C-alpha positions as CSV (number, residue, x, y, z in Angstrom):
1,M,12.7,12.6,-7.9
2,A,11.5,12.6,-4.4
3,A,13.8,15.4,-1.7
4,K,16.1,13.7,0.3
5,K,14.9,13.4,4.3
6,K,17.4,15.7,5.8
7,F,17.6,15.6,9.7
8,Y,18.7,19.2,11.5
9,A,20.0,18.4,14.9
10,V,20.1,21.5,17.2
11,K,23.0,20.9,20.3
12,K,22.9,25.0,21.5
13,G,19.6,27.0,21.3
14,K,16.2,27.7,22.5
15,R,15.2,24.4,22.0
16,T,17.0,21.0,21.5
17,G,17.4,18.2,19.6
18,I,16.5,16.7,17.2
19,F,14.1,18.3,13.9
20,L,12.7,17.4,10.6
21,T,12.8,21.5,9.1
22,W,14.7,23.9,8.5
23,E,12.4,26.0,9.8
24,E,11.7,23.9,12.4
25,C,15.7,24.2,13.4
26,R,16.0,28.2,12.3
27,E,13.3,29.2,14.8
28,A,15.1,26.9,17.6
29,V,18.2,29.0,16.9
30,E,17.4,32.3,15.8
31,G,18.4,34.7,18.1
32,F,20.6,32.5,20.6
33,P,23.8,33.3,21.2
34,G,26.5,30.8,20.5
35,A,23.8,28.3,18.8
36,E,25.3,25.0,17.3
37,H,23.8,23.3,14.8
38,K,24.2,21.0,12.2
39,G,22.1,18.8,9.1
40,F,22.6,15.1,8.9
41,A,21.0,12.5,6.1
42,T,20.8,10.6,8.5
43,E,18.8,10.0,12.5
44,E,21.7,8.5,14.3
45,E,23.8,10.9,13.0
46,A,21.8,13.5,14.1
47,R,22.0,11.1,17.4
48,S,26.2,11.0,17.4
49,Y,26.0,14.6,17.1
50,L,23.6,15.1,19.9
51,G,25.8,13.0,21.6
52,E,23.2,10.6,22.2
53,N,22.7,6.5,22.3
54,G,24.6,6.9,25.5
55,S,28.4,8.6,24.2
56,A,27.1,10.9,26.9
57,G,24.9,11.9,29.7
58,Q,22.1,13.9,29.2
59,E,19.5,14.7,31.4
60,V,16.0,13.3,30.2
61,S,12.9,14.9,30.4
62,S,9.7,13.2,32.0
63,G,8.4,13.7,28.3
64,Q,11.1,12.3,26.7
65,R,10.3,9.2,28.8
66,A,7.5,9.7,27.6
67,A,8.5,9.4,24.2
68,D,11.0,6.2,24.8
69,S,8.4,4.2,26.6
70,S,5.3,5.5,23.7
71,K,8.2,4.6,20.8
72,E,8.2,1.1,22.4
73,K,4.7,1.0,21.6
74,G,4.9,2.0,17.4
75,A,3.7,4.8,18.3
76,L,4.3,8.0,16.0
77,L,5.9,10.4,18.2
78,P,6.2,14.4,18.1
79,P,9.4,15.4,16.5
80,A,12.6,15.3,19.0
81,G,12.6,19.3,20.6
82,E,9.0,19.0,21.3
83,E,7.8,18.8,24.3
84,L,4.7,16.1,25.2
85,P,2.0,17.7,27.0
86,P,2.0,17.0,30.8
87,E,-0.1,14.4,32.2
88,G,-3.6,15.2,32.5
89,T,-4.0,17.4,29.5
90,L,-4.8,17.1,26.0
91,L,-2.5,18.8,23.1
92,A,-4.6,19.3,20.2
93,Y,-4.0,21.1,17.0
94,V,-7.1,22.0,15.1
95,D,-7.8,23.7,11.3
96,G,-10.7,24.2,8.8
97,S,-11.3,24.1,5.1
98,Y,-14.0,25.4,2.8
99,S,-15.0,24.5,-0.8
100,E,-17.2,26.0,-2.3
101,G,-18.2,23.8,-5.1
102,L,-19.5,21.2,-2.7
103,Q,-20.7,24.0,0.0
104,K,-19.8,22.4,2.7
105,Y,-17.3,23.7,5.4
106,A,-14.8,21.1,8.1
107,F,-12.5,21.0,10.3
108,G,-9.1,18.5,11.0
109,C,-7.8,17.7,14.5
110,V,-4.8,15.9,15.4
111,F,-4.9,15.5,19.3
112,I,-1.6,14.8,21.2
113,L,-1.8,11.8,24.4
114,P,1.7,13.2,26.7
115,D,1.7,9.3,26.2
116,G,2.9,9.8,23.2
117,R,0.3,8.7,21.1
118,I,-1.3,10.8,17.8
119,Y,-4.9,10.9,17.2
120,T,-7.2,11.9,13.6
121,E,-10.4,13.8,13.4
122,A,-12.4,15.0,10.8
123,G,-15.9,16.1,9.7
124,N,-17.7,18.9,8.1
125,G,-20.7,20.4,7.7
126,D,-23.4,22.6,5.7
127,N,-25.6,24.7,7.8
128,P,-26.4,27.9,5.5
129,Q,-25.6,30.4,8.7
130,S,-22.2,29.2,9.1
131,L,-21.8,28.9,5.1
132,A,-20.5,32.5,5.4
133,L,-17.1,31.9,7.3
134,R,-16.5,29.8,4.9
135,N,-13.2,28.0,6.6
136,V,-13.0,29.2,9.8
137,A,-16.3,28.1,10.7
138,G,-14.9,24.8,10.2
139,E,-12.2,26.3,12.9
140,M,-14.6,26.9,15.3
141,L,-15.7,23.3,15.5
142,G,-12.7,22.0,15.8
143,A,-11.9,24.0,18.7
144,M,-15.1,22.8,19.9
145,Y,-14.9,19.1,18.8
146,A,-10.8,19.7,20.4
147,V,-12.7,20.7,24.2
148,K,-16.0,18.1,23.9
149,T,-13.6,15.5,23.1
150,A,-11.2,16.6,26.2
151,L,-13.6,17.2,28.7
152,A,-15.4,13.4,27.3
153,N,-12.1,11.5,27.3
154,G,-11.2,12.4,31.0
155,F,-8.4,15.4,30.8
156,S,-7.6,18.2,33.3
157,A,-6.3,21.1,31.0
158,V,-6.3,21.3,27.3
159,E,-4.6,23.2,25.0
160,I,-5.6,24.4,21.7
161,R,-3.2,25.2,18.2
162,Y,-4.5,26.9,16.1
163,D,-4.0,29.4,12.8
164,Y,-6.4,31.6,12.8
165,E,-6.7,34.2,15.8
166,G,-10.1,34.8,16.5
167,I,-9.9,30.9,17.9
168,E,-9.0,32.3,21.0
169,K,-9.6,36.1,20.5
170,W,-13.3,35.8,20.4
171,V,-13.0,33.5,23.3
172,T,-10.6,35.7,25.6
173,G,-13.0,38.8,24.4
174,A,-10.1,40.8,22.5
175,W,-12.4,40.6,19.5
176,R,-15.1,41.5,19.6
177,S,-17.9,38.6,18.4
178,K,-19.9,39.6,16.3
179,T,-21.9,38.0,14.3
180,E,-24.0,35.1,15.8
181,L,-21.9,32.7,15.5
182,T,-19.1,34.1,16.9
183,Q,-20.7,34.8,20.0
184,K,-22.0,31.3,20.3
185,Y,-18.3,30.1,20.2
186,A,-16.9,32.6,22.6
187,Q,-20.2,31.7,25.0
188,A,-19.4,27.7,24.8
189,M,-15.7,28.1,25.1
190,R,-15.9,29.5,28.0
191,E,-18.6,28.0,29.6
192,W,-15.9,24.7,29.5
193,G,-13.6,26.7,30.4
194,S,-15.2,26.4,33.3
195,R,-14.7,22.8,33.8
196,I,-11.4,22.6,31.9
197,R,-8.4,24.6,32.1
198,L,-8.1,25.7,28.1
199,T,-5.0,27.5,27.1
200,F,-4.4,28.5,23.8
201,L,-1.1,28.7,21.7
202,K,-1.5,30.9,18.3
203,V,1.3,28.8,15.4
204,A,2.5,29.8,12.4
205,A,-0.2,28.9,9.1
206,H,1.8,26.8,5.9
207,R,5.0,27.2,7.0
208,G,5.7,23.8,8.0
209,E,4.7,23.5,11.1
210,R,3.9,19.1,11.0
211,F,0.8,18.6,13.0
212,N,-0.6,22.3,11.6
213,E,0.3,21.0,8.7
214,L,-1.5,17.8,9.5
215,A,-4.5,19.6,10.9
216,D,-4.9,21.1,7.6
217,S,-5.0,17.7,5.4
218,E,-6.9,16.4,8.1
219,A,-9.9,18.9,7.7
220,K,-9.7,18.9,3.9
221,R,-10.1,15.4,3.9
222,G,-13.1,15.8,6.7
223,L,-14.8,18.4,3.2
224,K,-14.1,15.8,1.0
225,E,-14.4,12.3,3.5
226,G,-17.2,13.3,6.0
227,D,-20.4,12.3,6.4
228,G,-21.6,15.9,8.3
229,I,-20.0,16.3,12.3
230,P,-18.8,13.0,14.1
231,K,-20.3,11.9,17.4
232,V,-17.2,12.6,19.9
233,Q,-16.1,9.2,21.3
234,R,-12.8,8.1,23.2
235,I,-9.6,8.6,21.4
236,E,-8.9,4.7,21.4
237,E,-11.6,4.8,19.1
238,M,-10.0,7.0,16.7
239,I,-8.4,7.0,13.8
240,Q,-4.5,6.4,15.3
241,Y,-1.9,8.4,12.9
242,G,1.6,6.2,12.1
243,T,-0.6,3.6,11.3
244,G,-1.4,3.2,7.9
245,A,-5.0,4.0,8.3
246,T,-4.6,8.0,7.4
247,E,-0.8,8.3,5.4
């Protein structure tokens, strides 16, 4: 029997709103004095607890207004309490995968737009030199694909969220790039970073982070279904998550 879905409402905490996993809720309230939170069986009950649906006046952020607008368009939005990227910024979750049997590495990207729309992309490669880095080769590929996508779509900034430290530290120089591949990766990202504002944020792997898990599943899809590295294209030409195409 499938587990019942639960909604966690945080009224007072480091982040407030509705969360879909206990891990997200715990991170929002842990260490916050006087935190107030509660679990509910339905989203309506959770929103009522927060005083939404007009029962209490709350300041609505520009990100939430964008979320509400996007909801009217039928887009799948980030969970309540998670800020959308600001205008001009592409938020990208990236992950990698590897198969010894297939002798391929793959990447998965989840792109979140300022209006709340979510798109995904995946691909794979089999360069013999890159195979030695296993799934890390895929994660580097995903990060590079995300930046190239941001540039091609006219964004002024891109935030890369990743779960392998080298994705950021090879670029910043915190880690020494010891192989030709990591050197090329760092050089390319630094060059693009002179043309677009590039930021990074590490997320915990396999800890229930919704979009990191989605990037991971996309990387696995890319491993099995991908046909090389896809051409960088307009985001609207990618698969929009929530339309049923990837579910």
